[in-house]
C-alpha positions as a Markdown table, in Angstrom:
| # | Residue | x | y | z |
|---|---|---|---|---|
| 1 | Unk | 4.5 | -25.1 | 65.8 |
| 2 | Unk | 4.8 | -22.2 | 67.8 |
| 3 | Unk | 1.1 | -22.6 | 68.9 |
| 4 | Unk | 1.7 | -26.4 | 69.7 |
| 5 | Unk | 4.3 | -25.2 | 72.1 |
| 6 | Unk | 1.7 | -23.1 | 73.9 |
| 7 | Unk | -0.7 | -25.9 | 73.8 |
| 8 | Unk | 1.6 | -28.5 | 75.0 |
| 9 | Unk | 2.9 | -26.6 | 78.1 |
| 10 | Unk | -0.5 | -25.9 | 78.9 |
| 11 | Unk | -1.2 | -29.6 | 79.2 |
| 12 | Unk | 1.4 | -29.8 | 81.5 |
| 13 | Unk | 0.1 | -26.7 | 83.5 |
| 14 | Unk | -3.5 | -27.8 | 83.6 |
| 15 | Unk | -2.5 | -30.5 | 86.3 |
| 16 | Unk | -2.0 | -27.5 | 88.7 |
| 17 | Unk | -6.0 | -27.3 | 88.6 |
| 18 | Unk | -6.4 | -30.5 | 90.7 |
| 19 | Unk | -4.5 | -27.8 | 93.6 |
| 20 | Unk | -7.8 | -25.7 | 93.6 |
| 21 | Unk | -10.6 | -27.9 | 92.4 |
| 22 | Unk | -10.2 | -31.5 | 93.2 |
| 23 | Unk | -10.4 | -34.1 | 90.3 |
| 24 | Unk | -9.4 | -31.4 | 87.8 |
| 25 | Unk | -5.9 | -31.7 | 87.4 |
| 26 | Unk | -6.4 | -35.2 | 85.7 |
| 27 | Unk | -9.7 | -34.0 | 83.8 |
| 28 | Unk | -8.5 | -31.0 | 82.4 |
| 29 | Unk | -5.3 | -32.8 | 81.2 |
| 30 | Unk | -7.0 | -35.5 | 79.6 |
| 31 | Unk | -9.8 | -32.9 | 78.0 |
| 32 | Unk | -6.9 | -30.9 | 76.6 |
| 33 | Unk | -4.8 | -33.7 | 75.1 |
| 34 | Unk | -7.5 | -35.4 | 73.7 |
| 35 | Unk | -9.3 | -32.2 | 71.8 |
| 36 | Unk | -6.0 | -32.0 | 69.9 |
| 37 | Unk | -3.8 | -35.0 | 70.3 |
| 38 | Unk | -4.9 | -36.0 | 66.5 |
| 39 | Unk | -3.8 | -32.7 | 65.4 |
| 40 | Unk | -0.5 | -32.8 | 66.1 |
| 41 | Unk | 2.1 | -35.2 | 66.9 |
| 42 | Unk | 4.1 | -33.0 | 69.5 |
| 43 | Unk | 0.9 | -32.7 | 71.4 |
| 44 | Unk | -0.2 | -36.1 | 71.5 |
| 45 | Unk | 3.7 | -37.1 | 72.5 |
| 46 | Unk | 3.1 | -33.9 | 75.7 |
| 47 | Unk | -0.2 | -35.6 | 76.3 |
| 48 | Unk | 1.0 | -39.3 | 76.4 |
| 49 | Unk | 3.5 | -37.7 | 79.4 |
| 50 | Unk | 1.5 | -36.1 | 81.1 |
| 51 | Unk | -1.4 | -38.7 | 81.5 |
| 52 | Unk | 1.4 | -41.3 | 82.3 |
| 53 | Unk | 2.8 | -39.1 | 85.0 |
| 54 | Unk | -0.7 | -38.6 | 86.6 |
| 55 | Unk | -1.2 | -42.3 | 86.7 |
| 56 | Unk | 2.4 | -43.1 | 88.0 |
| 57 | Unk | 1.5 | -40.4 | 90.4 |
| 58 | Unk | -2.0 | -42.4 | 92.0 |
| 59 | Unk | -0.6 | -45.3 | 92.2 |
| 60 | Unk | 2.6 | -43.9 | 93.9 |
| 61 | Unk | 0.4 | -41.9 | 96.2 |
| 62 | Unk | -2.1 | -45.1 | 97.1 |
| 63 | Unk | 1.2 | -47.1 | 97.4 |
| 64 | Unk | 2.5 | -43.7 | 100.4 |
| 65 | Unk | -0.9 | -44.0 | 102.0 |
| 66 | Unk | -1.0 | -47.3 | 102.3 |
| 67 | Unk | 2.4 | -47.4 | 104.2 |
| 68 | Unk | 1.4 | -44.6 | 106.4 |
| 69 | Unk | 0.1 | -47.4 | 108.6 |
| 70 | Unk | 3.9 | -48.1 | 109.2 |
| 71 | Unk | 4.7 | -44.7 | 109.6 |
| 72 | Unk | 6.7 | -44.4 | 106.1 |
| 73 | Unk | 3.9 | -43.2 | 103.9 |
| 74 | Unk | 4.2 | -39.3 | 104.8 |
| 75 | Unk | 7.4 | -38.9 | 104.1 |
| 76 | Unk | 6.5 | -40.5 | 100.8 |
| 77 | Unk | 4.0 | -38.1 | 99.8 |
| 78 | Unk | 5.2 | -35.4 | 101.0 |
| 79 | Unk | 8.3 | -36.5 | 98.3 |
| 80 | Unk | 6.0 | -37.2 | 96.1 |
| 81 | Unk | 4.0 | -33.5 | 96.2 |
| 82 | Unk | 7.6 | -31.9 | 95.9 |
| 83 | Unk | 8.5 | -33.6 | 92.6 |
| 84 | Unk | 5.2 | -33.3 | 91.4 |
| 85 | Unk | 5.4 | -29.8 | 91.2 |
| 86 | Unk | 9.0 | -29.7 | 90.5 |
| 87 | Unk | 8.2 | -31.9 | 87.3 |
| 88 | Unk | 5.1 | -30.2 | 86.0 |
| 89 | Unk | 7.3 | -26.8 | 86.1 |
| 90 | Unk | 10.5 | -28.8 | 84.4 |
| 91 | Unk | 7.7 | -30.2 | 81.9 |
| 92 | Unk | 6.1 | -26.9 | 80.9 |
| 93 | Unk | 9.7 | -25.0 | 80.3 |
| 94 | Unk | 10.6 | -27.9 | 78.3 |
| 95 | Unk | 7.1 | -28.1 | 76.4 |
| 96 | Unk | 7.2 | -24.4 | 75.7 |
| 97 | Unk | 10.8 | -24.7 | 74.2 |
| 98 | Unk | 9.9 | -27.5 | 72.0 |
| 99 | Unk | 11.1 | -30.5 | 74.1 |
| 100 | Unk | 10.0 | -33.6 | 75.1 |
| 101 | Unk | 10.7 | -34.8 | 78.5 |
| 102 | Unk | 9.3 | -37.6 | 80.1 |
| 103 | Unk | 8.9 | -37.2 | 83.4 |
| 104 | Unk | 11.2 | -39.1 | 85.8 |
| 105 | Unk | 9.7 | -42.0 | 87.9 |
| 106 | Unk | 6.5 | -41.8 | 85.3 |
| 107 | Unk | 5.4 | -45.3 | 84.2 |
| 108 | Unk | 4.5 | -46.4 | 80.1 |
| 109 | Unk | 1.2 | -47.0 | 80.4 |
| 110 | Unk | 0.3 | -45.0 | 77.4 |
| 111 | Unk | 2.5 | -45.1 | 74.2 |
């Protein structure tokens, strides 16, 4: 179980790779999740949590980008970036402790 907790933590943390290479923030978590989802319910659950957040974050980002045309989108994009970083850190810590933590504001597309 300890290795499952660490792997789940890395799924959450792997989203930060998008800060280094564009696109890697969703590709890496997806690959990590898909390679181990069948071997562990805990890893599968954490992978779904992360992928739901990535999809939700993409939608929120698009809407915020459109709202930049009327001036409020920039504030929303900043808030989204802060939420994203905060949620990734909390999700990683919770996963390393063996707890599932669905990200607030995340839309459950994958169940």
